C-alpha positions as CSV (number, residue, x, y, z in Angstrom):
1,M,-8.8,28.7,-16.3
2,K,-6.8,29.0,-13.1
3,I,-7.0,26.2,-10.5
4,S,-7.1,27.4,-6.9
5,Q,-4.4,26.3,-4.4
6,K,-7.2,24.6,-2.4
7,N,-8.2,22.5,-5.4
8,K,-4.6,21.7,-6.2
9,F,-4.2,20.5,-2.7
10,F,-7.2,18.2,-2.8
11,L,-6.1,16.8,-6.2
12,L,-2.7,16.1,-4.7
13,L,-4.2,14.5,-1.6
14,F,-6.6,12.4,-3.6
15,Y,-3.7,11.1,-5.8
16,L,-1.7,10.3,-2.6
17,I,-4.6,8.3,-1.3
18,I,-4.8,6.4,-4.7
19,M,-1.0,5.8,-4.5
20,T,-1.3,4.4,-1.0
21,F,-4.2,2.1,-2.0
22,T,-2.4,0.7,-5.0
23,S,0.7,0.1,-2.8
24,L,-1.3,-1.9,-0.3
25,V,-3.8,-3.8,-2.5
26,D,-2.9,-7.3,-3.6
27,L,-3.2,-7.4,-7.3
28,S,-2.0,-11.0,-7.8
29,I,-5.2,-12.0,-9.6
30,N,-3.3,-12.4,-12.8
31,P,0.4,-13.4,-12.4
32,N,1.3,-11.6,-15.7
33,L,-0.3,-8.3,-14.4
34,W,2.9,-6.9,-13.0
35,I,5.3,-7.6,-15.9
36,Y,5.0,-3.9,-16.5
37,S,5.4,-2.8,-12.9
38,K,8.5,-0.7,-13.5
39,Y,6.5,1.3,-16.1
40,V,3.7,1.7,-13.6
41,H,6.1,2.9,-10.9
42,F,7.6,5.4,-13.3
43,L,4.3,6.7,-14.5
44,E,2.8,6.8,-11.0
45,F,5.6,9.1,-9.8
46,L,5.7,11.1,-13.0
47,V,2.1,12.1,-12.4
48,F,2.8,12.7,-8.7
49,G,5.8,14.8,-9.5
50,F,3.7,16.9,-11.9
51,L,1.0,17.4,-9.3
52,L,3.4,18.2,-6.5
53,T,5.4,20.7,-8.7
54,F,2.1,22.2,-10.0
55,Y,1.0,22.8,-6.4
56,F,4.2,24.8,-5.7
57,Y,4.4,26.3,-9.2
58,D,4.0,29.9,-8.0
59,K,6.9,29.5,-5.4
60,L,9.1,27.3,-7.7
61,N,12.7,28.4,-7.5
62,V,15.9,26.6,-6.8
63,L,15.1,26.2,-3.1
64,F,11.7,24.7,-3.8
65,F,13.2,22.6,-6.5
66,F,15.2,20.8,-3.8
67,I,12.3,20.8,-1.3
68,I,10.1,19.1,-3.9
69,F,12.9,16.6,-4.8
70,F,13.3,15.8,-1.1
71,C,9.5,15.2,-0.8
72,L,9.7,12.9,-3.8
73,I,12.4,10.9,-2.1
74,I,10.4,10.7,1.2
75,I,7.2,9.7,-0.5
76,S,9.0,7.1,-2.6
77,L,10.5,5.6,0.6
78,V,7.0,5.6,2.2
79,D,5.4,4.1,-0.9
80,E,7.9,1.3,-1.0
81,G,7.8,0.8,2.8
82,I,4.1,0.3,3.1
83,Q,4.3,-2.6,0.7
84,I,5.7,-4.7,3.5
85,F,2.1,-4.7,4.9
86,S,0.8,-6.4,1.7
87,P,1.3,-10.2,1.6
88,N,2.4,-10.5,-2.0
89,R,4.4,-7.2,-2.4
90,T,8.0,-6.6,-1.5
91,L,10.4,-3.7,-1.0
92,S,12.5,-3.0,-4.1
93,F,15.5,-0.6,-4.4
94,N,15.0,-0.6,-8.1
95,D,11.4,0.5,-7.7
96,F,12.5,3.2,-5.3
97,I,15.0,4.6,-7.9
98,I,12.4,4.4,-10.7
99,N,9.9,6.3,-8.5
100,I,12.4,9.0,-7.9
101,L,13.3,9.1,-11.6
102,G,9.7,9.6,-12.7
103,G,9.1,12.4,-10.2
104,F,12.4,14.0,-11.0
105,I,11.7,14.1,-14.7
106,S,8.4,15.8,-14.2
107,L,10.1,18.3,-11.8
108,I,12.7,19.1,-14.4
109,I,10.1,19.6,-17.1
110,I,8.0,22.0,-15.1
111,F,11.1,23.8,-13.7
112,T,12.6,24.2,-17.1
113,Y,9.2,25.4,-18.5
114,K,8.9,28.0,-15.9
115,K,12.5,29.2,-16.5
116,I,11.9,29.5,-20.2
117,K,8.5,31.2,-19.8
118,N,9.8,33.8,-17.3
119,G,13.0,34.4,-19.2
C-alpha cells in the first residue's frame, strides 16, 4: 500500500505537534520520570527523522540528504529552545546533540536503503 504525499505530510505535521506539546508540558509529576530523558530525545528524533526522510523519499538524493539534515538541526534547535517556556525544563546542548544523532541515524538508514534498493 502506497501512502500519498498528502497523508505523509499530515503524519509529519501531527508528529511535530506532539513533539511541541511534549517539549512544553511539565512532566514533573514523578521526579524519576526523566531518568531516561536522553533515550526519549533520541527516539523522538529517530522517529521524526524517519518521517521526514519518508516524506522526501522520492526526491532523496545527496542534495536532499543535506536539506533533511539541516531541517533536523533547525527542528532540534527549536525543540530545545521552546523548553525555556516550560518552568521545569531547560535547554541542554547534550539533548540537542542527541536529537540530531537520532534523526541522522534514521536519515542514514533510509538513504542507505534507497541506494541499495536502486543499485
